[in-house]
C-alpha positions as a printed NumPy array, in Angstrom:
array([[213.867,  72.84 ,  46.448],
       [217.146,  74.344,  45.525],
       [220.458,  72.6  ,  45.939],
       [221.765,  75.009,  48.61 ],
       [218.753,  74.274,  50.822],
       [219.329,  70.517,  50.463],
       [223.02 ,  70.852,  51.304],
       [222.177,  72.905,  54.374],
       [219.628,  70.319,  55.468],
       [222.325,  67.654,  55.323],
       [224.706,  69.829,  57.358],
       [221.967,  70.347,  59.966],
       [221.454,  66.588,  60.247],
       [225.18 ,  65.967,  60.625],
       [225.519,  68.781,  63.19 ],
       [222.724,  67.267,  65.272],
       [224.489,  63.901,  65.208],
       [227.789,  65.535,  66.197],
       [226.187,  67.21 ,  69.202],
       [224.545,  63.956,  70.296],
       [227.9  ,  62.151,  70.018],
       [229.682,  64.871,  71.978],
       [227.051,  64.554,  74.725],
       [227.608,  60.78 ,  74.82 ],
       [231.358,  61.368,  75.026],
       [230.923,  63.779,  77.926],
       [228.776,  61.211,  79.746],
       [231.731,  58.823,  79.593],
       [233.973,  61.641,  80.807],
       [231.731,  61.932,  83.888],
       [232.024,  58.19 ,  84.482],
       [235.793,  58.309,  84.136],
       [235.996,  61.383,  86.362],
       [233.935,  59.727,  89.088],
       [236.116,  56.617,  88.91 ],
       [239.308,  58.679,  89.048],
       [238.002,  60.651,  92.016],
       [237.148,  57.434,  93.853],
       [240.665,  56.134,  93.163],
       [242.251,  59.517,  93.996],
       [243.689,  59.919,  90.479],
       [244.199,  63.369,  88.994],
       [241.938,  64.289,  86.047],
       [244.793,  65.035,  83.63 ],
       [246.8  ,  62.091,  82.342],
       [249.436,  63.661,  80.084],
       [250.338,  60.379,  78.384],
       [246.715,  59.562,  77.567],
       [246.092,  63.081,  76.291],
       [249.134,  62.83 ,  74.029],
       [247.917,  59.46 ,  72.673],
       [244.411,  60.78 ,  72.023],
       [245.584,  63.931,  70.296],
       [248.116,  62.13 ,  68.108],
       [245.672,  59.404,  67.081],
       [242.892,  61.875,  66.252],
       [245.246,  64.094,  64.264],
       [246.505,  61.031,  62.395],
       [242.989,  59.845,  61.565],
       [241.948,  63.341,  60.523],
       [244.981,  63.643,  58.261],
       [244.209,  60.312,  56.603],
       [240.699,  61.611,  55.924],
       [241.981,  64.853,  54.421],
       [241.353,  67.159,  57.374],
       [243.906,  69.756,  58.399],
       [246.007,  68.799,  61.403],
       [245.604,  72.21 ,  63.016],
       [241.808,  71.96 ,  62.754],
       [241.731,  68.566,  64.495],
       [244.175,  69.803,  67.134],
       [242.025,  72.849,  67.933],
       [238.843,  70.784,  67.969],
       [240.246,  68.234,  70.403],
       [241.823,  70.882,  72.597],
       [238.343,  72.377,  73.063],
       [236.82 ,  68.954,  73.762],
       [239.624,  68.09 ,  76.182],
       [239.341,  71.407,  78.006],
       [235.637,  70.787,  78.598],
       [236.298,  67.207,  79.684],
       [238.81 ,  68.395,  82.276],
       [236.306,  70.943,  83.572],
       [233.739,  68.192,  83.994],
       [236.197,  65.932,  85.798],
       [237.391,  68.74 ,  88.066],
       [233.808,  69.656,  89.031],
       [233.096,  66.167,  90.394]])
């Protein structure tokens, strides 16, 4: 096997794990959304969102990832999470 094929296999494995983890995260979002709905709390908590974004950007930076990349990634995740919470 050539090296490129092996690298791509590893990326495929990692991508599968990422998708599984995102699904697990969204399951917790549903739980949180249901709890918030029961307690009559709005889905968006600006302070929590700010904490999450800042901490993920900080961790990403420490690991050598670009801040803008992490910001975009978490904005997409957060947007989907809010959709899930609003649909409950």
